[in-house]
All heavy atoms as an XYZ file, in Angstrom:
737
protein
N      69.216      5.969     -8.256
C      68.595      7.098     -7.610
C      67.217      7.392     -8.210
O      66.307      7.754     -7.495
C      69.522      8.309     -7.760
C      69.112      9.456     -6.916
S      69.241      9.001     -5.198
C      69.451     10.560     -4.476
N      67.098      7.236     -9.530
C      65.809      7.468    -10.177
C      64.781      6.459     -9.693
O      63.608      6.797     -9.538
C      65.968      7.396    -11.694
C      64.665      7.582    -12.405
C      63.992      6.634    -13.102
C      63.878      8.758    -12.458
N      62.821      7.138    -13.587
C      62.731      8.461    -13.202
C      64.015     10.033    -11.936
C      61.737      9.399    -13.450
C      63.020     10.961    -12.189
C      61.913     10.638    -12.933
N      65.197      5.223     -9.452
C      64.279      4.202     -8.939
C      63.684      4.630     -7.613
O      62.491      4.442     -7.369
C      65.031      2.885     -8.764
C      64.236      1.888     -7.994
C      63.310      1.020     -8.496
C      64.259      1.672     -6.585
N      62.756      0.276     -7.490
C      63.325      0.663     -6.290
C      64.969      2.225     -5.537
C      63.089      0.209     -5.011
C      64.726      1.767     -4.261
C      63.802      0.775     -4.003
N      64.512      5.205     -6.740
C      64.044      5.637     -5.428
C      62.938      6.684     -5.561
O      61.917      6.609     -4.892
C      65.212      6.184     -4.605
C      64.809      6.689     -3.253
C      64.496      5.792     -2.248
C      64.730      8.041     -3.006
C      64.113      6.251     -1.009
C      64.354      8.509     -1.769
C      64.038      7.613     -0.762
N      63.146      7.648     -6.434
C      62.135      8.688     -6.612
C      60.877      8.141     -7.280
O      59.767      8.490     -6.903
C      62.699      9.843     -7.434
C      63.627     10.710     -6.655
C      64.954     10.797     -7.004
C      63.174     11.424     -5.561
C      65.822     11.592     -6.284
C      64.025     12.225     -4.831
C      65.358     12.311     -5.188
N      61.065      7.284     -8.252
C      59.927      6.776     -9.010
C      59.093      5.786     -8.210
O      57.867      5.810     -8.282
C      60.419      6.118    -10.290
C      59.306      5.706    -11.215
C      59.834      5.120    -12.505
O      61.026      4.923    -12.663
N      58.950      4.828    -13.424
N      59.714      4.906     -7.449
C      58.992      3.843     -6.763
C      58.694      4.131     -5.299
O      57.868      3.436     -4.709
C      59.783      2.536     -6.853
C      59.805      1.984     -8.263
O      58.973      2.428     -9.078
O      60.647      1.114     -8.555
N      59.369      5.119     -4.704
C      59.160      5.385     -3.290
C      58.596      6.786     -3.064
O      57.531      6.949     -2.470
C      60.472      5.189     -2.494
C      60.267      5.536     -1.040
C      60.961      3.759     -2.627
N      59.289      7.785     -3.531
C      58.913      9.171     -3.213
C      57.638      9.621     -3.919
O      56.780     10.257     -3.300
C      60.057     10.107     -3.561
S      61.457      9.930     -2.469
N      57.500      9.328     -5.178
C      56.342      9.807     -5.925
C      55.037      9.187     -5.414
O      54.067      9.917     -5.208
C      56.548      9.590     -7.436
C      57.658     10.512     -7.925
C      55.265      9.860     -8.210
C      58.034     10.338     -9.364
N      54.931      7.866     -5.157
C      53.678      7.347     -4.609
C      53.330      7.912     -3.230
O      52.166      8.213     -2.958
C      53.922      5.831     -4.529
C      54.960      5.558     -5.534
C      55.832      6.766     -5.540
N      54.331      8.093     -2.383
C      54.065      8.662     -1.060
C      53.592     10.102     -1.190
O      52.632     10.527     -0.533
C      55.324      8.553     -0.171
C      55.170      9.353      1.096
C      55.610      7.102      0.155
N      54.243     10.871     -2.039
C      53.854     12.265     -2.232
C      52.450     12.376     -2.825
O      51.678     13.249     -2.419
C      54.868     12.959     -3.136
N      52.102     11.502     -3.743
C      50.765     11.551     -4.338
C      49.686     11.204     -3.313
O      48.631     11.842     -3.278
C      50.672     10.597     -5.525
C      51.464     11.049     -6.728
S      50.960     12.659     -7.340
C      49.328     12.299     -7.893
N      49.944     10.206     -2.472
C      48.949      9.859     -1.446
C      48.786     10.978     -0.435
O      47.672     11.282     -0.008
C      49.349      8.554     -0.767
C      49.130      7.363     -1.660
C      49.501      6.072     -0.997
C      49.332      4.926     -1.975
N      49.659      3.640     -1.417
N      49.885     11.611     -0.049
C      49.788     12.740      0.868
C      49.069     13.916      0.221
O      48.266     14.590      0.876
C      51.178     13.167      1.332
C      51.809     12.320      2.424
C      53.232     12.784      2.679
C      50.998     12.393      3.693
N      49.343     14.165     -1.030
C      48.688     15.251     -1.734
C      47.180     15.029     -1.805
O      46.391     15.950     -1.553
C      49.265     15.387     -3.141
C      48.681     16.493     -4.008
C      49.083     17.842     -3.440
C      49.160     16.340     -5.433
N      46.771     13.823     -2.104
C      45.346     13.518     -2.173
C      44.712     13.577     -0.786
O      43.634     14.158     -0.602
C      45.116     12.139     -2.834
C      43.683     11.691     -2.677
C      45.498     12.196     -4.294
N      45.368     12.998      0.207
C      44.800     12.954      1.554
C      44.692     14.343      2.176
O      43.764     14.596      2.953
C      45.643     12.052      2.445
N      45.597     15.242      1.851
C      45.563     16.578      2.436
C      44.906     17.608      1.520
O      44.296     18.561      1.992
C      46.979     17.028      2.790
C      47.678     16.207      3.858
C      49.114     16.673      4.015
C      46.952     16.279      5.169
N      45.035     17.435      0.233
C      44.538     18.425     -0.700
C      43.053     18.364     -0.969
O      42.389     19.398     -1.066
N      42.500     17.178     -1.087
C      41.084     17.041     -1.414
C      40.185     17.628     -0.317
O      39.275     18.414     -0.629
C      40.732     15.568     -1.723
C      39.242     15.356     -1.828
C      41.422     15.137     -3.005
N      40.399     17.309      0.961
C      39.537     17.942      1.975
C      39.689     19.461      2.013
O      38.709     20.178      2.224
C      39.993     17.322      3.297
C      40.695     16.098      2.936
C      41.260     16.309      1.581
N      40.888     19.955      1.803
C      41.110     21.398      1.823
C      40.374     22.084      0.668
O      39.721     23.108      0.861
C      42.607     21.715      1.757
C      42.889     23.187      1.809
C      42.883     23.857      3.024
C      43.162     23.900      0.656
C      43.131     25.216      3.077
C      43.406     25.248      0.701
C      43.389     25.908      1.916
O      43.625     27.254      1.959
N      40.481     21.521     -0.513
C      39.815     22.115     -1.674
C      38.306     22.070     -1.505
O      37.608     23.043     -1.816
C      40.262     21.404     -2.968
C      39.392     21.799     -4.151
C      41.717     21.706     -3.253
N      37.783     20.958     -1.000
C      36.342     20.871     -0.790
C      35.861     21.851      0.274
O      34.823     22.499      0.121
C      35.945     19.444     -0.406
C      36.035     18.410     -1.521
C      35.697     17.022     -0.991
C      35.121     18.769     -2.665
N      36.610     21.972      1.386
C      36.179     22.820      2.491
C      36.392     24.304      2.201
O      35.591     25.132      2.634
C      36.925     22.433      3.764
N      37.447     24.661      1.502
C      37.744     26.077      1.254
C      37.295     26.568     -0.123
O      37.118     27.761     -0.318
C      39.248     26.331      1.390
C      39.734     26.307      2.794
C      39.232     27.514      3.542
C      39.894     27.585      4.898
N      39.501     28.769      5.629
N      37.129     25.664     -1.065
C      36.797     26.098     -2.413
C      35.377     25.806     -2.839
O      34.674     26.676     -3.364
N      34.922     24.587     -2.594
C      33.613     24.166     -3.102
C      32.498     24.518     -2.125
O      31.477     25.115     -2.511
C      33.619     22.650     -3.391
C      32.252     22.176     -3.807
C      34.645     22.334     -4.460
N      32.667     24.185     -0.873
C      31.576     24.345      0.085
C      31.174     25.796      0.324
O      29.973     26.079      0.428
C      31.939     23.658      1.410
C      30.753     23.393      2.281
C      29.911     22.338      2.015
C      30.462     24.226      3.351
C      28.808     22.106      2.801
C      29.368     23.997      4.142
C      28.532     22.934      3.871
N      32.100     26.767      0.410
C      31.667     28.160      0.596
C      30.835     28.712     -0.560
O      30.029     29.612     -0.377
C      32.976     28.939      0.714
C      33.949     27.958      1.209
C      33.552     26.655      0.591
N      30.985     28.146     -1.736
C      30.213     28.608     -2.892
C      28.760     28.139     -2.835
O      27.952     28.571     -3.655
C      30.853     28.140     -4.181
C      32.240     28.702     -4.389
C      32.810     28.256     -5.712
N      34.239     28.444     -5.766
C      34.827     29.561     -6.171
N      34.105     30.573     -6.542
N      36.145     29.657     -6.192
N      28.438     27.257     -1.892
C      27.061     26.776     -1.775
C      26.162     27.761     -1.047
O      24.956     27.575     -0.996
C      27.047     25.417     -1.075
C      27.764     24.287     -1.809
C      27.739     23.015     -0.991
C      27.154     24.049     -3.171
N      26.747     28.812     -0.429
C      25.945     29.877      0.156
C      25.652     29.733      1.633
O      24.754     30.415      2.136
N      26.357     28.904      2.345
C      26.127     28.776      3.777
C      26.830     29.899      4.529
O      27.709     30.575      3.997
C      26.623     27.421      4.283
C      25.808     26.256      3.761
C      26.317     25.427      2.768
C      24.538     26.016      4.246
C      25.577     24.383      2.279
C      23.786     24.962      3.759
C      24.302     24.150      2.780
O      23.571     23.118      2.295
N      26.474     30.069      5.799
C      27.067     31.138      6.599
C      28.520     30.818      6.933
O      28.993     29.699      6.750
C      26.269     31.329      7.887
O      26.388     30.182      8.697
N      29.216     31.842      7.453
C      30.639     31.684      7.773
C      30.850     30.678      8.890
O      31.838     29.938      8.893
C      31.234     33.030      8.161
N      29.927     30.613      9.851
C      30.090     29.652     10.951
C      29.952     28.215     10.456
O      30.678     27.330     10.894
C      29.081     29.936     12.062
O      27.764     29.771     11.576
N      29.043     27.981      9.531
C      28.879     26.632      8.966
C      30.115     26.268      8.149
O      30.607     25.136      8.219
C      27.601     26.549      8.112
C      27.516     25.222      7.386
C      26.374     26.763      8.967
N      30.646     27.229      7.389
C      31.854     26.967      6.612
C      33.038     26.647      7.516
O      33.859     25.784      7.189
C      32.186     28.168      5.731
C      31.211     28.311      4.587
O      30.572     27.355      4.187
N      31.089     29.525      4.073
N      33.133     27.323      8.653
C      34.209     27.049      9.600
C      34.083     25.637     10.182
O      35.070     24.917     10.313
C      34.205     28.083     10.724
C      35.306     27.930     11.760
C      36.670     28.127     11.123
C      35.090     28.912     12.894
N      32.868     25.241     10.521
C      32.650     23.894     11.051
C      32.994     22.837      9.998
O      33.617     21.819     10.300
C      31.195     23.747     11.539
C      30.988     24.601     12.796
C      30.849     22.300     11.824
C      29.562     24.691     13.249
N      32.605     23.095      8.756
C      32.937     22.154      7.676
C      34.444     22.059      7.510
O      34.996     20.974      7.341
C      32.261     22.597      6.358
C      32.835     21.852      5.176
C      30.780     22.376      6.447
N      35.135     23.206      7.578
C      36.584     23.200      7.447
C      37.242     22.427      8.580
O      38.182     21.666      8.367
C      37.125     24.628      7.406
C      38.622     24.687      7.307
C      39.269     24.279      6.153
C      39.396     25.136      8.369
C      40.643     24.322      6.049
C      40.768     25.184      8.281
C      41.386     24.783      7.120
O      42.743     24.810      7.025
N      36.748     22.584      9.798
C      37.343     21.892     10.943
C      37.113     20.387     10.882
O      37.983     19.608     11.255
C      36.763     22.433     12.244
C      37.284     23.780     12.590
C      36.764     24.235     13.915
N      37.284     25.551     14.238
C      36.921     26.242     15.276
N      36.039     25.749     16.125
N      37.442     27.423     15.492
N      35.949     19.974     10.436
C      35.631     18.548     10.446
C      35.901     17.856      9.119
O      35.688     16.643      8.995
C      34.178     18.324     10.869
C      33.945     18.588     12.322
C      33.289     19.731     12.737
C      34.413     17.698     13.270
C      33.083     19.979     14.071
C      34.210     17.938     14.621
C      33.545     19.083     15.023
N      36.361     18.582      8.117
C      36.652     17.935      6.836
C      37.818     16.962      6.963
O      37.832     15.909      6.329
C      36.943     18.978      5.758
O      38.128     19.671      6.051
N      38.810     17.296      7.795
C      39.957     16.406      7.978
C      39.532     15.130      8.684
O      39.945     14.035      8.302
C      41.051     17.108      8.774
C      41.403     18.417      8.173
C      41.084     19.646      8.643
C      42.099     18.639      6.944
N      41.548     20.621      7.799
C      42.185     20.035      6.756
C      42.663     17.807      5.998
C      42.807     20.600      5.655
C      43.283     18.376      4.906
C      43.352     19.743      4.744
N      38.668     15.278      9.705
C      38.176     14.100     10.421
C      37.313     13.233      9.501
O      37.413     12.001      9.520
C      37.380     14.535     11.652
C      36.869     13.438     12.554
C      38.031     12.635     13.136
C      36.023     14.028     13.664
N      36.484     13.872      8.699
C      35.661     13.118      7.752
C      36.491     12.404      6.705
O      36.203     11.266      6.333
N      37.517     13.065      6.237
C      38.407     12.437      5.261
C      39.126     11.242      5.874
O      39.248     10.188      5.240
C      39.424     13.455      4.754
O      40.354     12.837      3.911
N      39.603     11.420      7.100
C      40.262     10.311      7.783
C      39.288      9.153      8.010
O      39.639      7.987      7.811
C      40.832     10.783      9.127
C      41.498      9.699      9.916
C      42.706      9.173      9.510
C      40.899      9.198     11.049
C      43.319      8.171     10.230
C      41.499      8.191     11.778
C      42.712      7.673     11.369
N      38.060      9.465      8.385
C      37.044      8.431      8.581
C      36.746      7.673      7.296
O      36.580      6.448      7.310
N      36.670      8.397      6.177
C      36.438      7.721      4.896
C      37.607      6.817      4.520
O      37.401      5.722      3.987
C      36.195      8.746      3.794
C      34.825      9.398      3.789
C      34.766     10.493      2.736
C      33.744      8.373      3.561
N      38.822      7.267      4.810
C      39.995      6.434      4.519
C      39.980      5.161      5.364
O      40.270      4.071      4.857
C      41.279      7.214      4.771
S      41.594      8.496      3.557
N      39.640      5.289      6.634
C      39.555      4.114      7.512
C      38.448      3.187      7.045
O      38.624      1.961      6.988
C      39.351      4.548      8.974
C      38.973      3.381      9.855
C      40.603      5.223      9.504
N      37.296      3.744      6.690
C      36.171      2.937      6.201
C      36.551      2.203      4.919
O      36.238      1.014      4.749
C      34.958      3.840      5.974
C      33.733      3.105      5.541
C      33.056      2.279      6.417
C      33.264      3.249      4.253
C      31.925      1.598      6.007
C      32.140      2.575      3.830
C      31.462      1.743      4.708
N      37.242      2.874      4.011
C      37.693      2.240      2.766
C      38.672      1.102      3.054
O      38.570      0.025      2.472
C      38.337      3.282      1.854
C      38.995      2.692      0.637
C      38.234      2.257     -0.440
C      40.377      2.550      0.563
C      38.833      1.704     -1.553
C      40.984      2.002     -0.542
C      40.208      1.586     -1.602
O      40.816      1.023     -2.694
N      39.624      1.348      3.966
C      40.612      0.326      4.300
C      39.939     -0.902      4.923
O      40.237     -2.036      4.538
C      41.657      0.899      5.256
C      42.642     -0.131      5.749
C      43.655     -0.589      4.926
C      42.544     -0.660      7.029
C      44.542     -1.555      5.367
C      43.429     -1.617      7.479
C      44.423     -2.063      6.645
O      45.293     -3.020      7.081
N      39.031     -0.684      5.865
C      38.350     -1.816      6.497
C      37.488     -2.577      5.493
O      37.438     -3.810      5.517
C      37.504     -1.326      7.667
C      38.279     -0.824      8.879
C      37.322     -0.282      9.921
C      39.146     -1.914      9.460
N      36.818     -1.862      4.615
C      36.026     -2.528      3.578
C      36.894     -3.356      2.650
O      36.530     -4.469      2.270
N      38.056     -2.824      2.301
C      38.976     -3.556      1.435
C      39.484     -4.817      2.120
O      39.536     -5.893      1.507
C      40.139     -2.646      1.058
C      41.108     -3.239      0.094
C      42.184     -2.227     -0.273
C      43.247     -2.839     -1.136
N      44.326     -1.897     -1.446
N      39.847     -4.714      3.414
C      40.331     -5.878      4.160
C      39.238     -6.929      4.266
O      39.482     -8.126      4.048
C      40.837     -5.448      5.552
C      41.035     -6.648      6.454
C      42.125     -4.659      5.423
N      38.016     -6.510      4.594
C      36.916     -7.471      4.711
C      36.595     -8.121      3.369
O      36.299     -9.317      3.299
C      35.684     -6.787      5.286
C      35.785     -6.388      6.750
C      34.550     -5.602      7.163
C      35.969     -7.605      7.637
N      36.655     -7.347      2.291
C      36.395     -7.906      0.972
C      37.447     -8.938      0.593
O      37.120     -9.998      0.052
C      36.354     -6.790     -0.077
C      36.084     -7.295     -1.463
C      34.809     -7.652     -1.837
C      37.112     -7.419     -2.379
C      34.558     -8.126     -3.117
C      36.884     -7.890     -3.650
C      35.594     -8.243     -4.024
N      38.705     -8.657      0.878
C      39.779     -9.606      0.560
C      39.616    -10.876      1.388
O      39.781    -11.993      0.872
C      41.158     -8.956      0.792
C      42.262     -9.990      0.769
C      41.415     -7.901     -0.266
N      39.262    -10.746      2.666
C      39.052    -11.928      3.503
C      37.887    -12.754      2.988
O      37.949    -13.991      2.957
C      38.823    -11.526      4.944
C      40.069    -11.072      5.649
C      39.802    -10.659      7.084
O      38.652    -10.571      7.520
N      40.867    -10.412      7.815
N      36.793    -12.099      2.594
C      35.651    -12.819      2.046
C      36.014    -13.520      0.750
O      35.656    -14.682      0.533
C      34.487    -11.851      1.821
C      33.236    -12.436      1.188
C      32.605    -13.455      2.127
C      32.257    -11.340      0.845
N      36.765    -12.845     -0.111
C      37.194    -13.436     -1.382
C      38.071    -14.657     -1.139
O      37.900    -15.701     -1.774
C      37.943    -12.391     -2.197
C      38.474    -12.907     -3.484
N      39.745    -13.411     -3.617
C      37.901    -13.005     -4.701
C      39.932    -13.795     -4.856
N      38.839    -13.555     -5.541
N      39.022    -14.526     -0.205
C      39.905    -15.665      0.093
C      39.126    -16.823      0.693
O      39.392    -17.988      0.393
C      41.019    -15.235      1.039
C      42.025    -14.322      0.366
O      42.027    -14.272     -0.891
O      42.795    -13.664      1.080
N      38.165    -16.541      1.547
C      37.357    -17.593      2.156
C      36.562    -18.355      1.093
O      36.504    -19.587      1.110
C      36.406    -16.973      3.180
O      35.495    -17.923      3.647
N      35.949    -17.630      0.174
C      35.189    -18.281     -0.901
C      36.116    -19.086     -1.793
O      35.802    -20.221     -2.175
C      34.407    -17.227     -1.713
C      33.307    -16.628     -0.854
C      33.841    -17.827     -2.984
C      32.618    -15.435     -1.469
N      37.286    -18.552     -2.103
C      38.238    -19.263     -2.952
C      38.730    -20.539     -2.264
O      38.826    -21.594     -2.889
C      39.422    -18.362     -3.297
C      40.367    -19.021     -4.288
C      41.561    -18.178     -4.571
N      42.378    -18.128     -3.364
C      43.107    -17.090     -2.990
N      43.122    -16.006     -3.711
N      43.825    -17.130     -1.891
N      39.022    -20.465     -0.957
C      39.492    -21.648     -0.235
C      38.412    -22.722     -0.168
O      38.708    -23.910     -0.281
C      39.941    -21.280      1.171
C      41.182    -20.445      1.211
N      42.157    -20.474      0.244
C      41.606    -19.548      2.129
C      43.119    -19.639      0.546
N      42.812    -19.050      1.687
N      37.170    -22.306      0.010
C      36.087    -23.287      0.053
C      35.850    -23.914     -1.317
O      35.575    -25.109     -1.418
C      34.794    -22.634      0.535
C      34.825    -22.312      2.010
O      35.711    -22.855      2.717
O      33.987    -21.515      2.462
N      35.961    -23.135     -2.349
C      35.662    -23.655     -3.687
C      36.758    -24.570     -4.211
O      36.478    -25.586     -4.837
C      35.466    -22.488     -4.642
C      35.089    -22.947     -6.021
C      34.706    -21.802     -6.891
N      34.260    -22.305     -8.183
C      33.693    -21.570     -9.081
N      33.474    -20.318     -8.843
N      33.331    -22.082    -10.230
N      38.004    -24.207     -3.989
C      39.105    -24.961     -4.569
C      39.827    -25.853     -3.570
O      40.852    -26.416     -3.889
C      40.105    -24.002     -5.226
C      39.497    -23.272     -6.389
C      39.228    -21.910     -6.315
C      39.169    -23.943     -7.557
C      38.659    -21.248     -7.383
C      38.595    -23.288     -8.625
C      38.342    -21.942     -8.532
O      37.776    -21.272     -9.579
N      39.314    -25.978     -2.360
C      39.863    -26.873     -1.335
C      41.346    -26.622     -1.087
O      42.150    -27.536     -1.045
C      39.601    -28.334     -1.702
N      41.696    -25.364     -0.919
C      43.085    -24.999     -0.670
C      43.427    -25.312      0.780
O      42.718    -24.949      1.700
C      43.317    -23.509     -0.968
C      43.110    -23.260     -2.450
C      44.687    -23.061     -0.508
C      43.192    -21.814     -2.844
N      44.516    -26.030      0.983
C      44.968    -26.349      2.334
C      44.323    -27.593      2.920
O      44.514    -27.892      4.091
N      43.552    -28.315      2.159
C      42.923    -29.543      2.655
C      43.495    -30.736      1.908
O      43.863    -30.658      0.749
C      41.414    -29.500      2.428
C      40.727    -28.458      3.234
C      39.233    -28.645      3.110
N      38.585    -27.348      3.274
C      37.468    -27.009      2.694
N      36.852    -27.857      1.894
N      36.943    -25.834      2.897
N      43.529    -31.841      2.601
C      44.002    -33.076      1.975
C      42.861    -33.661      1.141
O      41.741    -33.816      1.607
C      44.400    -34.069      3.047
C      44.929    -35.376      2.490
C      45.418    -36.230      3.600
N      46.626    -35.615      4.138
C      47.806    -36.183      4.086
N      47.955    -37.372      3.579
N      48.876    -35.562      4.563
N      43.176    -33.972     -0.084
C      42.176    -34.546     -0.975
C      42.143    -36.058     -0.812
O      43.176    -36.686     -0.627
C      42.497    -34.193     -2.435
C      42.504    -32.705     -2.755
C      42.918    -32.509     -4.210
C      41.148    -32.095     -2.518
N      40.957    -36.609     -0.859
C      40.789    -38.042     -0.706
C      40.403    -38.637     -2.057
O      39.604    -38.054     -2.794
C      39.701    -38.342      0.324
C      40.058    -37.839      1.717
C      38.931    -38.106      2.683
O      38.003    -38.850      2.349
O      39.000    -37.547      3.793
N      40.942    -39.788     -2.335
C      40.611    -40.469     -3.572
C      39.344    -41.278     -3.322
O      39.351    -42.264     -2.583
C      41.769    -41.378     -3.982
C      41.542    -41.974     -5.352
O      40.666    -41.459     -6.075
O      42.245    -42.924     -5.682
N      38.276    -40.852     -3.907
C      37.004    -41.533     -3.718
C      36.724    -42.341     -4.957
O      36.784    -41.827     -6.064
C      35.858    -40.517     -3.500
C      34.764    -41.113     -2.640
C      36.323    -39.227     -2.910
N      36.408    -43.573     -4.764
C      36.138    -44.444     -5.902
C      34.785    -44.135     -6.510
O      34.018    -43.303     -6.056
N      34.478    -44.864     -7.564
C      33.206    -44.625     -8.231
C      32.063    -45.389     -7.557
O      30.936    -45.339     -8.015
C      33.291    -45.003     -9.714
C      33.686    -46.443     -9.905
O      33.940    -47.152     -8.906
O      33.741    -46.865    -11.072
N      32.329    -46.067     -6.459
C      31.280    -46.739     -5.691
C      31.028    -48.176     -6.101
O      30.120    -48.820     -5.607
N      31.827    -48.774     -6.962
C      31.570    -50.155     -7.361
C      32.467    -51.135     -6.715
O      33.361    -50.966     -6.016
C      31.668    -50.312     -8.869
O      32.829    -49.759     -9.378
């Protein structure tokens, strides 16, 4: 039972806490202290969730593209998945 909480529940709860808590704290705690009007603060609060979601999508796509680029370079450098030919010394 402890394994379930440690390996399943806690990581999911932490990701949800970060995904929901950070935009809320920024929109309700940090941004109003910058001195903008109430209408600007309301707009920031409404779009903070969309901005957070957009950043998460951008991070995920960047990570996927980086992994694909890394794998492509590794496959080209180490000839993974190709048949190697025995080439003589030319004599």
